[in-house]
N, C-alpha and C positions, 0 to 999 in steps of 0.2 A: 268816514272821515269827518263828517259834520258833527257827529256825536263825540268823537275824540276831541275835536276843537272846542266844543261846548263844555267838555269835562276838563279842559285845560291841558290836554295831552298834545304835545307839539310834534311828536313823531308817531306815524302809523305804519305798521308792517303788515304786508299781505303777500300771498304766494304769487299771484299774477294779477295784472290790471286788465281792465277791459280796453276796448279800442275801436278802431274802424274795421268792420267786417269786410272780407273779400267780396267784391261785387257791390260795394256800397254806392258806387256811382249810379247804380240802378235802383237798389233797394233802400238807400239812405239809412242803412243800419249802422248806427254809430252809438257806442255805449255812452250812457250818461256819466260814466266815470270821468270822461275827458272834461266835461263841463264842470263837474264837481272839483276836479283837480285844479281848475283855473279859478275857482271861487273860494275855496277853503284854505286858509293859511296854515297848512299842516305839511310837514315833510313826509313823503310816502316812500318807503323802502320796499322794493319788491324783487322777485326773481326775474321780472321782465313782463313784457306784454304777452298775453296768452297766444300760444303758437298757432292757433287756428285763425288768427286775425291777420290783417294786412299791416305788417309792422311799419313799413315805410309810410303808408298813408296815416297811420296812427301818429308817428313822429311828426309828420307835417302838420297834422291837426293840432297836436300839442304846441308846436311852435307858433301856429296861428293864434292860439289862445294865450300865448305868453307863458307857457309852463316850461321851465327849464328841465332838461333831462341830462343824466350822466350815467355812465356805466363804469364800474370799478373793475380793474384788472383785465380788461378786454378792449379790443378795438372795434367790436361789433356790439350793437344793442342786443341784449339777451332776449330770448323767447322762453316763456314759461310753458312747460309741457306737463299735462296731467292725463293719464290714460282713462 
């Protein structure tokens, strides 16, 4: 994201974003993606948060950092699954 911004690219597309891992209240395992999303002025389009993560805690963390989220064509926030 940062390199895209430095190169003048305003939109960054990725399969799935990182987030808050399940059990993070104990392990404090939170992806640096969330902090970077709050710092870098780039629109990120993705298939959703990686499905192995705690999606609700991820969305709460993004809200805390002031990162707006939206889902297109669905009433639920999508999860990205990769086997």
